[in-house]
PDB file of the backbone (N, CA, C, O) and the ligand in Angstrom, with CONECT records:
HET     ZN  A 101       1
ATOM      1  N   MET A   1       8.927  10.320 -22.682  1.00  0.00           N
ATOM      2  CA  MET A   1       7.976   9.567 -21.953  1.00  0.00           C
ATOM      3  C   MET A   1       8.653   9.044 -20.692  1.00  0.00           C
ATOM      4  O   MET A   1       8.110   9.163 -19.593  1.00  0.00           O
ATOM      5  N   ASN A   2       9.853   8.459 -20.855  1.00  0.00           N
ATOM      6  CA  ASN A   2      10.613   7.962 -19.655  1.00  0.00           C
ATOM      7  C   ASN A   2      10.832   9.098 -18.627  1.00  0.00           C
ATOM      8  O   ASN A   2      10.651   8.922 -17.422  1.00  0.00           O
ATOM      9  N   VAL A   3      11.220  10.244 -19.152  1.00  0.00           N
ATOM     10  CA  VAL A   3      11.580  11.423 -18.286  1.00  0.00           C
ATOM     11  C   VAL A   3      10.377  11.734 -17.496  1.00  0.00           C
ATOM     12  O   VAL A   3      10.428  11.902 -16.277  1.00  0.00           O
ATOM     13  N   MET A   4       9.230  11.815 -18.230  1.00  0.00           N
ATOM     14  CA  MET A   4       7.988  12.186 -17.579  1.00  0.00           C
ATOM     15  C   MET A   4       7.570  11.226 -16.532  1.00  0.00           C
ATOM     16  O   MET A   4       7.057  11.651 -15.496  1.00  0.00           O
ATOM     17  N   ARG A   5       7.756   9.943 -16.734  1.00  0.00           N
ATOM     18  CA  ARG A   5       7.428   8.966 -15.820  1.00  0.00           C
ATOM     19  C   ARG A   5       8.306   9.069 -14.524  1.00  0.00           C
ATOM     20  O   ARG A   5       7.856   8.957 -13.384  1.00  0.00           O
ATOM     21  N   LYS A   6       9.545   9.282 -14.830  1.00  0.00           N
ATOM     22  CA  LYS A   6      10.463   9.512 -13.627  1.00  0.00           C
ATOM     23  C   LYS A   6      10.051  10.765 -12.833  1.00  0.00           C
ATOM     24  O   LYS A   6      10.087  10.723 -11.603  1.00  0.00           O
ATOM     25  N   ALA A   7       9.684  11.813 -13.442  1.00  0.00           N
ATOM     26  CA  ALA A   7       9.273  13.028 -12.757  1.00  0.00           C
ATOM     27  C   ALA A   7       7.996  12.735 -11.928  1.00  0.00           C
ATOM     28  O   ALA A   7       7.909  13.139 -10.768  1.00  0.00           O
ATOM     29  N   ILE A   8       7.028  12.047 -12.515  1.00  0.00           N
ATOM     30  CA  ILE A   8       5.813  11.672 -11.854  1.00  0.00           C
ATOM     31  C   ILE A   8       6.077  10.802 -10.677  1.00  0.00           C
ATOM     32  O   ILE A   8       5.472  11.012  -9.625  1.00  0.00           O
ATOM     33  N   SER A   9       6.936   9.848 -10.786  1.00  0.00           N
ATOM     34  CA  SER A   9       7.163   8.959  -9.677  1.00  0.00           C
ATOM     35  C   SER A   9       7.939   9.707  -8.542  1.00  0.00           C
ATOM     36  O   SER A   9       7.829   9.351  -7.368  1.00  0.00           O
ATOM     37  N   LYS A  10       8.684  10.698  -8.909  1.00  0.00           N
ATOM     38  CA  LYS A  10       9.333  11.478  -7.817  1.00  0.00           C
ATOM     39  C   LYS A  10       8.324  12.291  -7.020  1.00  0.00           C
ATOM     40  O   LYS A  10       8.432  12.452  -5.805  1.00  0.00           O
ATOM     41  N   ILE A  11       7.300  12.815  -7.786  1.00  0.00           N
ATOM     42  CA  ILE A  11       6.289  13.585  -7.027  1.00  0.00           C
ATOM     43  C   ILE A  11       5.415  12.593  -6.127  1.00  0.00           C
ATOM     44  O   ILE A  11       5.085  12.882  -4.977  1.00  0.00           O
ATOM     45  N   MET A  12       5.079  11.419  -6.752  1.00  0.00           N
ATOM     46  CA  MET A  12       4.197  10.593  -6.046  1.00  0.00           C
ATOM     47  C   MET A  12       4.781   9.889  -4.859  1.00  0.00           C
ATOM     48  O   MET A  12       4.080   9.482  -3.933  1.00  0.00           O
ATOM     49  N   ARG A  13       6.129   9.753  -4.910  1.00  0.00           N
ATOM     50  CA  ARG A  13       6.796   9.077  -3.784  1.00  0.00           C
ATOM     51  C   ARG A  13       7.623   9.997  -3.047  1.00  0.00           C
ATOM     52  O   ARG A  13       8.690  10.389  -3.519  1.00  0.00           O
ATOM     53  N   PRO A  14       7.169  10.396  -1.832  1.00  0.00           N
ATOM     54  CA  PRO A  14       7.911  11.375  -1.004  1.00  0.00           C
ATOM     55  C   PRO A  14       9.339  10.861  -0.602  1.00  0.00           C
ATOM     56  O   PRO A  14      10.254  11.670  -0.449  1.00  0.00           O
ATOM     57  N   SER A  15       9.518   9.563  -0.439  1.00  0.00           N
ATOM     58  CA  SER A  15      10.736   9.034  -0.041  1.00  0.00           C
ATOM     59  C   SER A  15      11.114   7.728  -0.753  1.00  0.00           C
ATOM     60  O   SER A  15      11.162   6.652  -0.158  1.00  0.00           O
ATOM     61  N   PRO A  16      11.388   7.884  -2.103  1.00  0.00           N
ATOM     62  CA  PRO A  16      11.606   6.675  -2.828  1.00  0.00           C
ATOM     63  C   PRO A  16      12.733   5.779  -2.265  1.00  0.00           C
ATOM     64  O   PRO A  16      12.681   4.562  -2.442  1.00  0.00           O
ATOM     65  N   ARG A  17      13.682   6.317  -1.636  1.00  0.00           N
ATOM     66  CA  ARG A  17      14.715   5.493  -1.082  1.00  0.00           C
ATOM     67  C   ARG A  17      14.172   4.565   0.000  1.00  0.00           C
ATOM     68  O   ARG A  17      14.573   3.404   0.088  1.00  0.00           O
ATOM     69  N   ARG A  18      13.247   5.088   0.833  1.00  0.00           N
ATOM     70  CA  ARG A  18      12.635   4.316   1.846  1.00  0.00           C
ATOM     71  C   ARG A  18      11.738   3.185   1.373  1.00  0.00           C
ATOM     72  O   ARG A  18      11.649   2.100   1.946  1.00  0.00           O
ATOM     73  N   CYS A  19      11.082   3.538   0.275  1.00  0.00           N
ATOM     74  CA  CYS A  19      10.241   2.552  -0.413  1.00  0.00           C
ATOM     75  C   CYS A  19      11.086   1.404  -0.998  1.00  0.00           C
ATOM     76  O   CYS A  19      10.738   0.227  -0.895  1.00  0.00           O
ATOM     77  N   GLU A  20      12.230   1.807  -1.624  1.00  0.00           N
ATOM     78  CA  GLU A  20      13.000   0.728  -2.152  1.00  0.00           C
ATOM     79  C   GLU A  20      13.542  -0.154  -0.981  1.00  0.00           C
ATOM     80  O   GLU A  20      13.563  -1.383  -1.054  1.00  0.00           O
ATOM     81  N   GLU A  21      13.964   0.532   0.073  1.00  0.00           N
ATOM     82  CA  GLU A  21      14.445  -0.291   1.155  1.00  0.00           C
ATOM     83  C   GLU A  21      13.322  -1.154   1.754  1.00  0.00           C
ATOM     84  O   GLU A  21      13.560  -2.299   2.141  1.00  0.00           O
ATOM     85  N   ALA A  22      12.146  -0.626   1.827  1.00  0.00           N
ATOM     86  CA  ALA A  22      11.074  -1.398   2.344  1.00  0.00           C
ATOM     87  C   ALA A  22      10.783  -2.592   1.442  1.00  0.00           C
ATOM     88  O   ALA A  22      10.554  -3.705   1.917  1.00  0.00           O
ATOM     89  N   ARG A  23      10.793  -2.357   0.194  1.00  0.00           N
ATOM     90  CA  ARG A  23      10.400  -3.466  -0.764  1.00  0.00           C
ATOM     91  C   ARG A  23      11.543  -4.532  -0.765  1.00  0.00           C
ATOM     92  O   ARG A  23      11.259  -5.716  -0.946  1.00  0.00           O
ATOM     93  N   SER A  24      12.793  -4.139  -0.571  1.00  0.00           N
ATOM     94  CA  SER A  24      13.778  -5.131  -0.543  1.00  0.00           C
ATOM     95  C   SER A  24      13.771  -6.031   0.670  1.00  0.00           C
ATOM     96  O   SER A  24      14.403  -7.087   0.691  1.00  0.00           O
ATOM     97  N   LEU A  25      12.942  -5.532   1.820  1.00  0.00           N
ATOM     98  CA  LEU A  25      12.869  -6.257   2.961  1.00  0.00           C
ATOM     99  C   LEU A  25      11.609  -7.226   2.937  1.00  0.00           C
ATOM    100  O   LEU A  25      11.512  -8.165   3.727  1.00  0.00           O
ATOM    101  N   MET A  26      10.719  -6.953   2.043  1.00  0.00           N
ATOM    102  CA  MET A  26       9.366  -7.621   2.137  1.00  0.00           C
ATOM    103  C   MET A  26       9.426  -9.095   2.060  1.00  0.00           C
ATOM    104  O   MET A  26       8.752  -9.786   2.824  1.00  0.00           O
ATOM    105  N   SER A  27      10.262  -9.639   1.106  1.00  0.00           N
ATOM    106  CA  SER A  27      10.234 -11.119   1.030  1.00  0.00           C
ATOM    107  C   SER A  27      10.731 -11.786   2.209  1.00  0.00           C
ATOM    108  O   SER A  27      10.204 -12.826   2.601  1.00  0.00           O
ATOM    109  N   ASP A  28      11.753 -11.235   2.827  1.00  0.00           N
ATOM    110  CA  ASP A  28      12.380 -11.811   4.055  1.00  0.00           C
ATOM    111  C   ASP A  28      11.383 -11.636   5.108  1.00  0.00           C
ATOM    112  O   ASP A  28      11.244 -12.551   5.919  1.00  0.00           O
ATOM    113  N   TYR A  29      10.631 -10.520   5.206  1.00  0.00           N
ATOM    114  CA  TYR A  29       9.703 -10.255   6.137  1.00  0.00           C
ATOM    115  C   TYR A  29       8.568 -11.297   6.101  1.00  0.00           C
ATOM    116  O   TYR A  29       8.210 -11.850   7.141  1.00  0.00           O
ATOM    117  N   LEU A  30       8.028 -11.554   4.964  1.00  0.00           N
ATOM    118  CA  LEU A  30       7.006 -12.483   4.790  1.00  0.00           C
ATOM    119  C   LEU A  30       7.398 -13.928   5.058  1.00  0.00           C
ATOM    120  O   LEU A  30       6.599 -14.776   5.456  1.00  0.00           O
ATOM    121  N   GLU A  31       8.774 -14.163   4.795  1.00  0.00           N
ATOM    122  CA  GLU A  31       9.209 -15.518   5.093  1.00  0.00           C
ATOM    123  C   GLU A  31       9.544 -15.653   6.649  1.00  0.00           C
ATOM    124  O   GLU A  31       9.912 -16.724   7.130  1.00  0.00           O
ATOM    125  N   GLY A  32       9.396 -14.536   7.367  1.00  0.00           N
ATOM    126  CA  GLY A  32       9.782 -14.674   8.765  1.00  0.00           C
ATOM    127  C   GLY A  32      11.288 -14.725   9.069  1.00  0.00           C
ATOM    128  O   GLY A  32      11.720 -15.104  10.157  1.00  0.00           O
ATOM    129  N   GLU A  33      12.056 -14.326   8.055  1.00  0.00           N
ATOM    130  CA  GLU A  33      13.484 -14.392   8.161  1.00  0.00           C
ATOM    131  C   GLU A  33      14.129 -13.104   8.306  1.00  0.00           C
ATOM    132  O   GLU A  33      15.300 -12.970   7.950  1.00  0.00           O
ATOM    133  N   ILE A  34      13.423 -12.086   8.829  1.00  0.00           N
ATOM    134  CA  ILE A  34      13.852 -10.765   8.926  1.00  0.00           C
ATOM    135  C   ILE A  34      14.390 -10.444  10.317  1.00  0.00           C
ATOM    136  O   ILE A  34      13.935 -10.972  11.332  1.00  0.00           O
ATOM    137  N   ASP A  35      15.419  -9.517  10.313  1.00  0.00           N
ATOM    138  CA  ASP A  35      15.833  -8.996  11.587  1.00  0.00           C
ATOM    139  C   ASP A  35      14.614  -8.296  12.327  1.00  0.00           C
ATOM    140  O   ASP A  35      13.909  -7.508  11.696  1.00  0.00           O
ATOM    141  N   PRO A  36      14.384  -8.558  13.549  1.00  0.00           N
ATOM    142  CA  PRO A  36      13.181  -7.900  14.219  1.00  0.00           C
ATOM    143  C   PRO A  36      13.134  -6.394  14.065  1.00  0.00           C
ATOM    144  O   PRO A  36      12.073  -5.819  13.826  1.00  0.00           O
ATOM    145  N   SER A  37      14.320  -5.738  14.206  1.00  0.00           N
ATOM    146  CA  SER A  37      14.294  -4.238  14.111  1.00  0.00           C
ATOM    147  C   SER A  37      13.955  -3.771  12.607  1.00  0.00           C
ATOM    148  O   SER A  37      13.309  -2.749  12.382  1.00  0.00           O
ATOM    149  N   ALA A  38      14.419  -4.558  11.672  1.00  0.00           N
ATOM    150  CA  ALA A  38      14.120  -4.275  10.276  1.00  0.00           C
ATOM    151  C   ALA A  38      12.643  -4.522  10.016  1.00  0.00           C
ATOM    152  O   ALA A  38      12.002  -3.774   9.279  1.00  0.00           O
ATOM    153  N   GLY A  39      12.128  -5.530  10.598  1.00  0.00           N
ATOM    154  CA  GLY A  39      10.720  -5.902  10.521  1.00  0.00           C
ATOM    155  C   GLY A  39       9.814  -4.792  10.992  1.00  0.00           C
ATOM    156  O   GLY A  39       8.820  -4.445  10.353  1.00  0.00           O
ATOM    157  N   ARG A  40      10.201  -4.228  12.168  1.00  0.00           N
ATOM    158  CA  ARG A  40       9.393  -3.108  12.696  1.00  0.00           C
ATOM    159  C   ARG A  40       9.472  -1.885  11.824  1.00  0.00           C
ATOM    160  O   ARG A  40       8.494  -1.160  11.643  1.00  0.00           O
ATOM    161  N   LYS A  41      10.622  -1.674  11.302  1.00  0.00           N
ATOM    162  CA  LYS A  41      10.820  -0.524  10.430  1.00  0.00           C
ATOM    163  C   LYS A  41       9.888  -0.638   9.155  1.00  0.00           C
ATOM    164  O   LYS A  41       9.282   0.334   8.704  1.00  0.00           O
ATOM    165  N   LEU A  42       9.828  -1.869   8.634  1.00  0.00           N
ATOM    166  CA  LEU A  42       8.966  -2.143   7.451  1.00  0.00           C
ATOM    167  C   LEU A  42       7.553  -2.018   7.918  1.00  0.00           C
ATOM    168  O   LEU A  42       6.771  -1.398   7.197  1.00  0.00           O
ATOM    169  N   GLU A  43       7.144  -2.525   9.019  1.00  0.00           N
ATOM    170  CA  GLU A  43       5.765  -2.383   9.374  1.00  0.00           C
ATOM    171  C   GLU A  43       5.379  -0.856   9.614  1.00  0.00           C
ATOM    172  O   GLU A  43       4.264  -0.442   9.296  1.00  0.00           O
ATOM    173  N   ARG A  44       6.260  -0.112  10.137  1.00  0.00           N
ATOM    174  CA  ARG A  44       6.052   1.205  10.246  1.00  0.00           C
ATOM    175  C   ARG A  44       5.834   1.941   8.888  1.00  0.00           C
ATOM    176  O   ARG A  44       4.931   2.754   8.693  1.00  0.00           O
ATOM    177  N   HIS A  45       6.709   1.584   8.032  1.00  0.00           N
ATOM    178  CA  HIS A  45       6.673   2.189   6.734  1.00  0.00           C
ATOM    179  C   HIS A  45       5.377   1.984   6.036  1.00  0.00           C
ATOM    180  O   HIS A  45       4.757   2.910   5.513  1.00  0.00           O
ATOM    181  N   VAL A  46       4.976   0.724   6.042  1.00  0.00           N
ATOM    182  CA  VAL A  46       3.735   0.343   5.198  1.00  0.00           C
ATOM    183  C   VAL A  46       2.462   0.944   5.889  1.00  0.00           C
ATOM    184  O   VAL A  46       1.431   1.060   5.228  1.00  0.00           O
ATOM    185  N   ARG A  47       2.506   1.309   7.139  1.00  0.00           N
ATOM    186  CA  ARG A  47       1.386   1.996   7.674  1.00  0.00           C
ATOM    187  C   ARG A  47       1.127   3.402   7.181  1.00  0.00           C
ATOM    188  O   ARG A  47       0.016   3.931   7.197  1.00  0.00           O
ATOM    189  N   PHE A  48       2.287   3.991   6.723  1.00  0.00           N
ATOM    190  CA  PHE A  48       2.196   5.271   6.172  1.00  0.00           C
ATOM    191  C   PHE A  48       2.236   5.411   4.688  1.00  0.00           C
ATOM    192  O   PHE A  48       1.844   6.416   4.095  1.00  0.00           O
ATOM    193  N   CYS A  49       2.740   4.332   4.114  1.00  0.00           N
ATOM    194  CA  CYS A  49       2.941   4.348   2.668  1.00  0.00           C
ATOM    195  C   CYS A  49       1.927   3.388   1.996  1.00  0.00           C
ATOM    196  O   CYS A  49       2.094   2.169   1.945  1.00  0.00           O
ATOM    197  N   ASP A  50       0.868   4.044   1.490  1.00  0.00           N
ATOM    198  CA  ASP A  50      -0.179   3.296   0.843  1.00  0.00           C
ATOM    199  C   ASP A  50       0.335   2.305  -0.259  1.00  0.00           C
ATOM    200  O   ASP A  50      -0.133   1.176  -0.408  1.00  0.00           O
ATOM    201  N   ARG A  51       1.253   2.792  -0.947  1.00  0.00           N
ATOM    202  CA  ARG A  51       1.768   1.934  -2.056  1.00  0.00           C
ATOM    203  C   ARG A  51       2.564   0.728  -1.612  1.00  0.00           C
ATOM    204  O   ARG A  51       2.397  -0.373  -2.137  1.00  0.00           O
ATOM    205  N   CYS A  52       3.412   0.943  -0.662  1.00  0.00           N
ATOM    206  CA  CYS A  52       4.115  -0.299  -0.183  1.00  0.00           C
ATOM    207  C   CYS A  52       3.190  -1.229   0.615  1.00  0.00           C
ATOM    208  O   CYS A  52       3.368  -2.447   0.629  1.00  0.00           O
ATOM    209  N   HIS A  53       2.170  -0.602   1.296  1.00  0.00           N
ATOM    210  CA  HIS A  53       1.198  -1.390   1.876  1.00  0.00           C
ATOM    211  C   HIS A  53       0.511  -2.372   0.902  1.00  0.00           C
ATOM    212  O   HIS A  53       0.277  -3.552   1.166  1.00  0.00           O
ATOM    213  N   THR A  54       0.215  -1.744  -0.257  1.00  0.00           N
ATOM    214  CA  THR A  54      -0.554  -2.487  -1.245  1.00  0.00           C
ATOM    215  C   THR A  54       0.414  -3.662  -1.743  1.00  0.00           C
ATOM    216  O   THR A  54       0.036  -4.830  -1.833  1.00  0.00           O
ATOM    217  N   VAL A  55       1.673  -3.233  -2.049  1.00  0.00           N
ATOM    218  CA  VAL A  55       2.664  -4.155  -2.532  1.00  0.00           C
ATOM    219  C   VAL A  55       2.806  -5.332  -1.644  1.00  0.00           C
ATOM    220  O   VAL A  55       2.753  -6.486  -2.071  1.00  0.00           O
ATOM    221  N   LEU A  56       2.999  -5.000  -0.324  1.00  0.00           N
ATOM    222  CA  LEU A  56       3.215  -6.054   0.705  1.00  0.00           C
ATOM    223  C   LEU A  56       1.966  -6.900   0.802  1.00  0.00           C
ATOM    224  O   LEU A  56       2.071  -8.121   0.922  1.00  0.00           O
ATOM    225  N   GLY A  57       0.836  -6.327   0.756  1.00  0.00           N
ATOM    226  CA  GLY A  57      -0.480  -7.200   0.797  1.00  0.00           C
ATOM    227  C   GLY A  57      -0.516  -8.164  -0.307  1.00  0.00           C
ATOM    228  O   GLY A  57      -0.814  -9.346  -0.135  1.00  0.00           O
ATOM    229  N   ASN A  58      -0.193  -7.623  -1.505  1.00  0.00           N
ATOM    230  CA  ASN A  58      -0.202  -8.525  -2.746  1.00  0.00           C
ATOM    231  C   ASN A  58       0.824  -9.634  -2.624  1.00  0.00           C
ATOM    232  O   ASN A  58       0.601 -10.808  -2.918  1.00  0.00           O
ATOM    233  N   LEU A  59       1.970  -9.153  -2.162  1.00  0.00           N
ATOM    234  CA  LEU A  59       3.039 -10.236  -1.992  1.00  0.00           C
ATOM    235  C   LEU A  59       2.740 -11.290  -1.064  1.00  0.00           C
ATOM    236  O   LEU A  59       3.045 -12.462  -1.285  1.00  0.00           O
ATOM    237  N   GLY A  60       2.087 -10.853   0.079  1.00  0.00           N
ATOM    238  CA  GLY A  60       1.717 -11.857   1.081  1.00  0.00           C
ATOM    239  C   GLY A  60       0.591 -12.691   0.553  1.00  0.00           C
ATOM    240  O   GLY A  60       0.550 -13.878   0.875  1.00  0.00           O
ATOM    241  N   GLN A  61      -0.288 -12.200  -0.195  1.00  0.00           N
ATOM    242  CA  GLN A  61      -1.402 -13.061  -0.795  1.00  0.00           C
ATOM    243  C   GLN A  61      -0.782 -14.068  -1.712  1.00  0.00           C
ATOM    244  O   GLN A  61      -1.098 -15.258  -1.691  1.00  0.00           O
ATOM    245  N   THR A  62       0.154 -13.531  -2.556  1.00  0.00           N
ATOM    246  CA  THR A  62       0.744 -14.496  -3.537  1.00  0.00           C
ATOM    247  C   THR A  62       1.549 -15.519  -2.922  1.00  0.00           C
ATOM    248  O   THR A  62       1.585 -16.651  -3.404  1.00  0.00           O
ATOM    249  N   LEU A  63       2.243 -15.180  -1.821  1.00  0.00           N
ATOM    250  CA  LEU A  63       3.034 -16.177  -1.112  1.00  0.00           C
ATOM    251  C   LEU A  63       2.164 -17.196  -0.401  1.00  0.00           C
ATOM    252  O   LEU A  63       2.504 -18.379  -0.386  1.00  0.00           O
ATOM    253  N   SER A  64       1.116 -16.801   0.155  1.00  0.00           N
ATOM    254  CA  SER A  64       0.296 -17.749   0.845  1.00  0.00           C
ATOM    255  C   SER A  64      -0.474 -18.570  -0.204  1.00  0.00           C
ATOM    256  O   SER A  64      -0.737 -19.749   0.034  1.00  0.00           O
ATOM    257  N   ARG A  65      -0.819 -18.024  -1.284  1.00  0.00           N
ATOM    258  CA  ARG A  65      -1.414 -18.879  -2.427  1.00  0.00           C
ATOM    259  C   ARG A  65      -0.420 -19.874  -2.833  1.00  0.00           C
ATOM    260  O   ARG A  65      -0.777 -21.045  -2.953  1.00  0.00           O
ATOM    261  N   LEU A  66       0.843 -19.512  -3.066  1.00  0.00           N
ATOM    262  CA  LEU A  66       1.842 -20.478  -3.410  1.00  0.00           C
ATOM    263  C   LEU A  66       1.960 -21.545  -2.455  1.00  0.00           C
ATOM    264  O   LEU A  66       2.022 -22.718  -2.823  1.00  0.00           O
ATOM    265  N   ARG A  67       1.994 -21.193  -1.225  1.00  0.00           N
ATOM    266  CA  ARG A  67       2.174 -22.157  -0.198  1.00  0.00           C
ATOM    267  C   ARG A  67       0.965 -23.099  -0.088  1.00  0.00           C
ATOM    268  O   ARG A  67       1.095 -24.301   0.141  1.00  0.00           O
ATOM    269  N   GLY A  68      -0.180 -22.508  -0.258  1.00  0.00           N
ATOM    270  CA  GLY A  68      -1.473 -23.360  -0.346  1.00  0.00           C
ATOM    271  C   GLY A  68      -1.368 -24.399  -1.381  1.00  0.00           C
ATOM    272  O   GLY A  68      -1.849 -25.517  -1.194  1.00  0.00           O
ATOM    273  N   LEU A  69      -0.733 -24.062  -2.510  1.00  0.00           N
ATOM    274  CA  LEU A  69      -0.611 -24.945  -3.598  1.00  0.00           C
ATOM    275  C   LEU A  69       0.284 -26.083  -3.301  1.00  0.00           C
ATOM    276  O   LEU A  69       0.037 -27.239  -3.648  1.00  0.00           O
ATOM    277  N   GLN A  70       1.390 -25.690  -2.609  1.00  0.00           N
ATOM    278  CA  GLN A  70       2.277 -26.658  -2.160  1.00  0.00           C
ATOM    279  C   GLN A  70       1.828 -27.562  -1.046  1.00  0.00           C
ATOM    280  O   GLN A  70       2.322 -28.669  -0.833  1.00  0.00           O
ATOM    281  N   GLY A  71       0.830 -26.997  -0.330  1.00  0.00           N
ATOM    282  CA  GLY A  71       0.101 -27.864   0.576  1.00  0.00           C
ATOM    283  C   GLY A  71       0.762 -28.058   1.983  1.00  0.00           C
ATOM    284  O   GLY A  71       0.247 -27.567   2.988  1.00  0.00           O
ATOM    285  N   ASP A  72       1.850 -28.746   2.023  1.00  0.00           N
ATOM    286  CA  ASP A  72       2.269 -29.197   3.344  1.00  0.00           C
ATOM    287  C   ASP A  72       3.454 -28.327   3.932  1.00  0.00           C
ATOM    288  O   ASP A  72       4.236 -28.821   4.744  1.00  0.00           O
ATOM    289  N   GLU A  73       3.552 -27.160   3.545  1.00  0.00           N
ATOM    290  CA  GLU A  73       4.549 -26.196   4.193  1.00  0.00           C
ATOM    291  C   GLU A  73       4.207 -26.091   5.657  1.00  0.00           C
ATOM    292  O   GLU A  73       3.059 -25.788   5.979  1.00  0.00           O
ATOM    293  N   PRO A  74       5.096 -26.314   6.523  1.00  0.00           N
ATOM    294  CA  PRO A  74       4.711 -26.208   7.967  1.00  0.00           C
ATOM    295  C   PRO A  74       4.361 -24.751   8.446  1.00  0.00           C
ATOM    296  O   PRO A  74       3.557 -24.535   9.352  1.00  0.00           O
ATOM    297  N   ASP A  75       5.016 -23.799   7.776  1.00  0.00           N
ATOM    298  CA  ASP A  75       4.662 -22.419   8.253  1.00  0.00           C
ATOM    299  C   ASP A  75       3.828 -21.731   7.161  1.00  0.00           C
ATOM    300  O   ASP A  75       4.029 -20.559   6.844  1.00  0.00           O
ATOM    301  N   GLY A  76       2.891 -22.498   6.601  1.00  0.00           N
ATOM    302  CA  GLY A  76       2.056 -21.987   5.426  1.00  0.00           C
ATOM    303  C   GLY A  76       1.156 -20.766   5.840  1.00  0.00           C
ATOM    304  O   GLY A  76       0.759 -19.983   4.977  1.00  0.00           O
ATOM    305  N   THR A  77       0.835 -20.611   7.174  1.00  0.00           N
ATOM    306  CA  THR A  77      -0.043 -19.516   7.434  1.00  0.00           C
ATOM    307  C   THR A  77       0.659 -18.254   7.890  1.00  0.00           C
ATOM    308  O   THR A  77       0.019 -17.253   8.212  1.00  0.00           O
ATOM    309  N   GLU A  78       2.020 -18.314   7.916  1.00  0.00           N
ATOM    310  CA  GLU A  78       2.802 -17.211   8.390  1.00  0.00           C
ATOM    311  C   GLU A  78       2.407 -15.919   7.540  1.00  0.00           C
ATOM    312  O   GLU A  78       2.135 -14.862   8.109  1.00  0.00           O
ATOM    313  N   ALA A  79       2.389 -16.042   6.270  1.00  0.00           N
ATOM    314  CA  ALA A  79       2.043 -14.886   5.319  1.00  0.00           C
ATOM    315  C   ALA A  79       0.697 -14.281   5.625  1.00  0.00           C
ATOM    316  O   ALA A  79       0.506 -13.066   5.653  1.00  0.00           O
ATOM    317  N   ASP A  80      -0.247 -15.216   5.857  1.00  0.00           N
ATOM    318  CA  ASP A  80      -1.605 -14.822   6.173  1.00  0.00           C
ATOM    319  C   ASP A  80      -1.673 -14.005   7.467  1.00  0.00           C
ATOM    320  O   ASP A  80      -2.361 -12.990   7.572  1.00  0.00           O
ATOM    321  N   ALA A  81      -0.907 -14.521   8.455  1.00  0.00           N
ATOM    322  CA  ALA A  81      -0.926 -13.906   9.720  1.00  0.00           C
ATOM    323  C   ALA A  81      -0.313 -12.536   9.560  1.00  0.00           C
ATOM    324  O   ALA A  81      -0.827 -11.561  10.108  1.00  0.00           O
ATOM    325  N   VAL A  82       0.760 -12.443   8.830  1.00  0.00           N
ATOM    326  CA  VAL A  82       1.457 -11.144   8.688  1.00  0.00           C
ATOM    327  C   VAL A  82       0.460 -10.173   7.963  1.00  0.00           C
ATOM    328  O   VAL A  82       0.274  -9.043   8.415  1.00  0.00           O
ATOM    329  N   ALA A  83      -0.160 -10.608   6.868  1.00  0.00           N
ATOM    330  CA  ALA A  83      -1.049  -9.745   6.152  1.00  0.00           C
ATOM    331  C   ALA A  83      -2.250  -9.352   7.106  1.00  0.00           C
ATOM    332  O   ALA A  83      -2.697  -8.209   7.011  1.00  0.00           O
ATOM    333  N   ALA A  84      -2.735 -10.133   7.913  1.00  0.00           N
ATOM    334  CA  ALA A  84      -3.801  -9.791   8.841  1.00  0.00           C
ATOM    335  C   ALA A  84      -3.317  -8.797   9.813  1.00  0.00           C
ATOM    336  O   ALA A  84      -4.022  -7.832  10.106  1.00  0.00           O
ATOM    337  N   ARG A  85      -2.103  -8.989  10.351  1.00  0.00           N
ATOM    338  CA  ARG A  85      -1.574  -8.028  11.340  1.00  0.00           C
ATOM    339  C   ARG A  85      -1.451  -6.697  10.719  1.00  0.00           C
ATOM    340  O   ARG A  85      -1.844  -5.709  11.339  1.00  0.00           O
ATOM    341  N   ILE A  86      -0.948  -6.594   9.571  1.00  0.00           N
ATOM    342  CA  ILE A  86      -0.760  -5.396   8.883  1.00  0.00           C
ATOM    343  C   ILE A  86      -2.106  -4.727   8.591  1.00  0.00           C
ATOM    344  O   ILE A  86      -2.281  -3.522   8.773  1.00  0.00           O
ATOM    345  N   GLY A  87      -3.006  -5.518   8.152  1.00  0.00           N
ATOM    346  CA  GLY A  87      -4.350  -5.070   7.829  1.00  0.00           C
ATOM    347  C   GLY A  87      -4.980  -4.398   9.053  1.00  0.00           C
ATOM    348  O   GLY A  87      -5.585  -3.331   8.946  1.00  0.00           O
ATOM    349  N   ARG A  88      -4.832  -5.023  10.187  1.00  0.00           N
ATOM    350  CA  ARG A  88      -5.405  -4.502  11.369  1.00  0.00           C
ATOM    351  C   ARG A  88      -4.755  -3.120  11.747  1.00  0.00           C
ATOM    352  O   ARG A  88      -5.458  -2.190  12.142  1.00  0.00           O
ATOM    353  N   GLY A  89      -3.392  -3.016  11.613  1.00  0.00           N
ATOM    354  CA  GLY A  89      -2.751  -1.786  11.895  1.00  0.00           C
ATOM    355  C   GLY A  89      -3.278  -0.716  11.010  1.00  0.00           C
ATOM    356  O   GLY A  89      -3.510   0.407  11.456  1.00  0.00           O
ATOM    357  N   TRP A  90      -3.471  -1.033   9.773  1.00  0.00           N
ATOM    358  CA  TRP A  90      -3.901  -0.078   8.786  1.00  0.00           C
ATOM    359  C   TRP A  90      -5.309   0.431   9.099  1.00  0.00           C
ATOM    360  O   TRP A  90      -5.602   1.616   8.945  1.00  0.00           O
ATOM    361  N   ARG A  91      -6.199  -0.511   9.551  1.00  0.00           N
ATOM    362  CA  ARG A  91      -7.570  -0.105   9.876  1.00  0.00           C
ATOM    363  C   ARG A  91      -7.598   0.793  11.075  1.00  0.00           C
ATOM    364  O   ARG A  91      -8.361   1.758  11.124  1.00  0.00           O
ATOM    365  N   GLN A  92      -6.716   0.460  12.105  1.00  0.00           N
ATOM    366  CA  GLN A  92      -6.704   1.230  13.298  1.00  0.00           C
ATOM    367  C   GLN A  92      -6.307   2.601  13.010  1.00  0.00           C
ATOM    368  O   GLN A  92      -6.767   3.520  13.688  1.00  0.00           O
ATOM    369  N   ARG A  93      -5.449   2.822  12.014  1.00  0.00           N
ATOM    370  CA  ARG A  93      -4.939   4.117  11.748  1.00  0.00           C
ATOM    371  C   ARG A  93      -5.993   5.015  11.091  1.00  0.00           C
ATOM    372  O   ARG A  93      -6.026   6.228  11.299  1.00  0.00           O
ATOM    373  N   SER A  94      -6.907   4.333  10.237  1.00  0.00           N
ATOM    374  CA  SER A  94      -7.886   5.182   9.467  1.00  0.00           C
ATOM    375  C   SER A  94      -9.170   5.138  10.163  1.00  0.00           C
ATOM    376  O   SER A  94     -10.135   5.761   9.720  1.00  0.00           O
TER     377      SER A  94
HETATM  378 ZN    ZN A 101       6.773   3.034   0.450  1.00  0.00          ZN2+
END
C-alpha cells in the first residue's frame, strides 16, 4: 500500500521537489518574512500547481484565523491580503 501511494504521488506531482520547496517557503511567505525573489518563485509555482495553491490558501486562512483569535496582532491582515492576491492571480489565469 505504501509503495502504491508513492507511485500515485509520483504520477500526480510532476515536480515533487518544487512542491516541497514551495511548501517549505509558505509559512515564511505568509508571515511576510520571505526573501522577495523566493516569494515570487512561490507565487509563480502556486499559479500552476493546483495542489500547492490549495495548501497555501488553507494555510493562509488558518493563519489569519489564528491571528483573528489573538486579536491585536498589528499585521493581522497580511495573510488575508496574500490569500486575496493569490486568489486574483488564480482567477486571472483561468
Ligand atoms: Zn506544487
